[in-house]
C-alpha positions as CSV (number, residue, x, y, z in Angstrom):
1,M,65.3,108.8,51.2
2,K,69.0,109.2,50.0
3,N,67.7,110.6,46.7
4,G,65.5,112.8,49.5
5,I,68.1,114.4,51.4
6,K,70.0,115.1,48.5
7,Q,67.3,117.1,47.0
8,E,67.1,118.7,50.5
9,I,70.9,119.3,50.2
10,L,70.8,120.6,46.1
11,N,68.0,123.3,47.7
12,I,69.8,124.6,50.3
13,V,72.9,125.0,47.9
14,K,70.7,126.9,45.4
15,E,69.8,129.0,48.2
16,V,72.9,130.2,48.3
17,E,73.5,130.7,44.7
18,N,70.0,133.1,44.7
19,E,71.3,135.1,47.4
20,L,74.7,135.7,46.0
21,K,72.8,136.5,43.0
22,R,70.4,138.7,44.8
23,K,73.4,140.5,46.4
24,N,75.0,140.7,42.6
25,N,78.1,138.9,44.4
26,T,78.1,136.1,41.3
27,T,81.5,137.2,40.0
28,I,83.2,136.7,43.8
29,F,84.6,132.8,42.5
30,S,87.7,131.9,40.6
31,E,88.9,128.5,39.3
32,S,92.5,129.6,38.7
33,G,94.1,131.3,42.3
34,N,92.9,134.7,41.3
35,R,94.2,136.4,45.1
36,N,91.2,138.8,44.6
37,K,88.2,135.8,44.3
38,I,87.2,133.0,46.3
39,G,89.1,129.8,44.9
40,C,86.6,127.0,44.3
41,N,88.9,124.3,45.4
42,Q,88.4,125.5,49.0
43,F,85.0,123.5,48.8
44,R,86.4,120.2,47.3
45,E,88.6,120.9,50.1
46,I,86.1,121.3,52.8
47,A,85.0,118.3,51.4
48,A,87.4,115.8,51.6
49,E,88.1,117.2,55.4
50,C,84.1,115.7,56.3
51,R,85.2,112.8,55.5
52,V,87.9,112.7,57.9
53,A,86.7,114.8,60.7
54,E,84.6,112.5,63.3
55,C,82.0,115.6,64.4
56,Y,79.7,118.7,63.0
57,D,81.8,120.8,64.9
58,E,85.3,120.0,63.4
59,I,83.8,121.6,60.1
60,L,82.3,124.5,61.7
61,L,85.9,125.4,63.2
62,L,87.5,125.1,59.9
63,V,84.8,126.9,58.3
64,E,85.0,129.4,60.9
65,Y,88.7,129.7,60.4
66,T,88.4,129.8,56.7
67,I,86.3,133.2,57.1
68,A,89.2,134.1,59.8
69,K,91.5,134.4,57.3
70,S,89.8,135.4,54.2
71,N,88.8,139.0,53.3
72,E,86.4,137.6,51.0
73,W,84.2,135.1,52.5
74,K,83.5,138.0,55.0
75,E,83.3,140.9,53.1
76,T,81.0,139.2,50.6
77,G,79.0,137.9,52.9
78,L,79.4,134.2,52.1
79,G,80.5,133.0,55.1
80,K,77.7,134.0,57.4
81,M,76.0,132.1,54.3
82,I,77.7,128.9,54.3
83,I,77.3,128.7,58.1
84,N,74.1,129.3,58.1
85,S,73.7,126.5,55.2
86,M,75.7,123.8,57.3
87,Q,72.9,123.9,60.0
88,K,70.1,123.4,57.4
89,V,72.3,120.8,56.5
90,R,72.6,119.8,60.1
91,N,69.0,118.9,60.9
92,I,68.1,117.2,57.6
93,G,67.3,113.3,58.3
94,K,67.7,113.9,62.2
95,P,67.1,110.1,63.4
96,K,64.7,109.5,66.4
97,E,66.4,107.3,68.4
98,Q,68.5,108.6,71.4
99,G,71.7,106.9,73.1
100,A,75.5,106.5,71.8
101,E,74.6,104.3,68.9
102,A,72.2,106.9,67.7
103,D,74.8,109.7,68.2
104,N,77.2,108.0,66.3
105,E,74.7,107.7,63.6
106,K,74.3,111.2,63.9
107,N,77.1,112.1,63.6
108,K,77.8,110.2,60.4
109,R,74.7,111.0,59.1
110,E,75.9,114.9,59.4
111,L,79.5,114.3,58.1
112,Y,78.1,113.0,54.9
113,N,75.3,115.9,54.4
114,L,78.3,118.1,55.1
115,E,80.3,116.6,52.7
116,L,77.4,116.5,49.9
117,F,76.8,120.1,50.4
118,F,80.5,121.5,50.0
119,G,80.5,118.7,47.0
120,Y,77.8,120.7,45.6
121,M,79.4,123.9,46.4
122,Y,82.6,123.3,44.8
123,W,80.2,122.2,41.3
124,E,78.3,125.7,41.4
125,S,80.7,128.0,42.5
126,R,82.6,126.4,39.4
127,I,80.2,127.1,37.1
128,L,79.1,130.9,38.6
129,A,83.0,131.3,38.1
130,A,83.2,130.1,34.6
131,N,80.1,132.5,34.2
132,N,82.4,135.4,35.7
133,P,83.2,138.3,33.0
134,S,86.3,137.2,33.6
135,G,86.4,133.9,33.7
136,G,87.3,132.9,36.7
137,Q,90.6,133.5,34.9
138,S,93.5,134.5,37.1
139,N,95.9,137.6,35.5
140,N,98.7,135.2,36.1
141,K,100.8,134.7,33.5
142,Y,101.3,130.9,34.1
143,N,97.8,130.2,36.2
144,N,99.0,129.4,39.5
145,N,99.7,131.3,42.4
146,Q,103.5,131.1,42.5
147,K,105.7,134.6,42.6
148,G,109.0,135.1,41.1
149,N,110.7,134.9,37.7
150,Y,108.4,132.6,36.0
151,Q,105.3,135.1,37.3
152,N,106.7,138.8,35.8
153,N,109.4,137.5,33.0
154,K,108.4,137.3,29.4
155,K,111.0,134.1,28.5
156,S,108.9,130.9,29.0
157,P,110.7,128.9,31.7
158,N,113.0,126.9,29.7
159,Q,114.9,129.9,27.9
160,K,117.5,131.2,29.6
161,F,117.7,134.2,31.5
162,N,120.8,136.3,30.5
163,G,123.6,136.1,28.9
164,N,126.0,135.5,31.3
165,T,125.2,131.3,30.8
166,K,127.2,129.2,29.2
167,S,125.5,126.1,27.1
168,D,126.7,123.6,30.2
169,G,123.9,125.6,32.8
170,S,127.2,127.4,34.1
171,F,127.7,131.0,34.9
172,R,130.1,133.3,32.4
173,K,132.6,135.4,34.8
174,K,131.9,139.0,33.5
175,G,134.0,140.6,30.8
176,N,134.3,136.4,29.1
């Protein structure tokens, strides 16, 4: 039965992919910290949260928070697509029993299915990012999100930045 559930979840992921293609939004993902795109790792992080969450509503709140803080999730419509997909995933394989034990099993099943969904979305977003015209790469020289000397300086991090340092790393006084 697990294979059938996984296939249903994969079908939902494909629906998201097809909707992104229909809206011409397949270049919205980045593998490497481009601030103007959606990071693929966000899906992996949400999948990891599914392992420690106690109920579906925790993950829903996390996704709503992600949408609220990210213009890309709002503007591209990805946020709404993900929430709609989460609801579909939630309804996969619903148990017929009721009661406290059935509720506990329902929570476990929903979170396991969501973990699979976000894991598959991570894979899908990496594929889409790799197919971006920019290759999903950031314009940042060191391929990270840090600001500062390394980002804008043409020298490597191990080179001295100016002539005011001695070989032992201490600073020279001006005029010496």
